[in-house]
C-alpha distance (Angstrom), angle and dihedral (degrees) to the residues before:
residue distance angle dihedral
A1 . . .
I2 3.81 . .
V3 3.81 95.1 .
E4 3.80 90.0 44.1
R5 3.80 89.2 54.3
A6 3.81 90.8 51.8
A7 3.80 89.3 49.4
T8 3.78 99.9 46.0
D9 3.80 105.2 30.8
R10 3.80 106.3 76.2
E11 3.79 89.2 -169.4
V12 3.81 90.5 67.9
T13 3.78 104.0 95.5
R14 3.80 101.1 139.2
V15 3.80 136.1 51.4
E16 3.80 89.7 -126.6
Q17 3.80 89.2 65.7
L18 3.80 91.6 58.0
V19 3.79 90.6 44.9
A20 3.81 90.2 54.9
A21 3.82 95.4 41.4
F22 3.80 93.2 54.1
D23 3.81 98.0 33.1
L24 3.80 93.7 -121.1
G25 3.76 133.6 136.4
P26 3.81 117.5 -112.1
R27 3.81 93.2 -111.2
Q28 3.80 90.9 46.6
L29 3.80 90.2 54.5
Q30 3.81 91.6 47.1
R31 3.80 91.4 51.5
L32 3.81 91.7 49.5
F33 3.80 91.3 50.7
D34 3.80 93.2 44.8
E35 3.80 90.8 50.3
H36 3.82 100.9 40.8
V37 3.80 106.2 23.1
G38 3.79 102.9 26.4
V39 3.80 96.3 -133.7
R40 3.80 137.2 69.3
P41 3.81 121.0 -85.9
K42 3.82 91.1 -119.7
W43 3.82 89.5 58.8
V44 3.82 91.7 50.7
I45 3.81 93.7 48.2
Q46 3.79 91.2 46.6
R47 3.81 92.7 50.9
Y48 3.79 93.0 50.7
R49 3.81 91.9 48.3
L50 3.82 92.3 47.0
H51 3.80 89.6 48.8
E52 3.80 87.7 51.5
A53 3.81 89.6 50.7
A54 3.81 91.4 51.1
E55 3.81 91.0 50.4
R56 3.80 92.4 48.5
I57 3.80 92.6 47.8
A58 3.82 91.4 48.4
V59 3.81 90.5 54.7
S60 3.80 96.3 41.0
P61 3.82 115.2 10.7
D62 3.82 95.5 -174.3
H63 3.79 106.0 88.4
D64 3.74 137.1 146.0
W65 3.81 95.7 -116.9
A66 3.80 94.3 -154.4
D67 3.82 91.3 53.7
L68 3.80 92.4 46.1
A69 3.80 90.0 49.3
L70 3.81 91.2 53.1
E71 3.81 92.3 46.6
L72 3.80 89.2 54.3
G73 3.80 93.5 50.3
Y74 3.79 100.5 -99.1
A75 3.78 119.6 140.2
D76 3.79 92.2 -142.5
Q77 3.78 144.1 8.0
A78 3.82 95.2 -113.3
H79 3.80 92.9 59.4
F80 3.82 91.1 47.7
V81 3.82 93.0 49.2
R82 3.82 91.7 48.1
D83 3.82 92.8 50.1
F84 3.81 92.4 43.7
R85 3.81 91.2 51.8
R86 3.80 90.3 49.4
F87 3.82 91.1 48.7
V88 3.83 100.5 41.0
G89 3.80 103.2 21.6
K90 3.81 93.7 -121.4
T91 3.77 136.8 67.9
P92 3.81 114.9 -99.0
A93 3.82 90.2 -106.6
A94 3.82 93.1 50.6
Y95 3.80 90.5 45.8
G96 3.81 90.4 51.3
R97 3.80 91.5 50.5
S98 3.81 90.1 55.8
F99 3.82 90.7 71.1
P100 3.81 123.1 77.8
R101 3.76 114.4 -115.0
C-alpha cells in the first residue's frame, strides 16, 4: 500500500509525506522499505517522479524546467536536471527533442 501510494499519488514528493500518511516514524518506514522493497523510500519516490517527468516530456517537450522541477518536489532545476540525466541518460531538453512534434 505504501509503494502504491508513492506510485499513484503525484503529490507525494517527500518521504515525510509517506511517514505522515501511514502514521509511521521515518526509521520505521526505512526499515519496511529495506526489508520488503530493497531500496530506500526516497529512491522509490524519486524514480516515480522522474518517470512522471519523462512521460510528461514525451507528450509535451516544451516545459519550463524550473517549474517542472518544483512540481516534482525538487528544490531547484539543477538538481532535477542532474537526477533526470542520471535516470534517463539525457537532459530533459535533449530527451524532449528526441520525440517528433
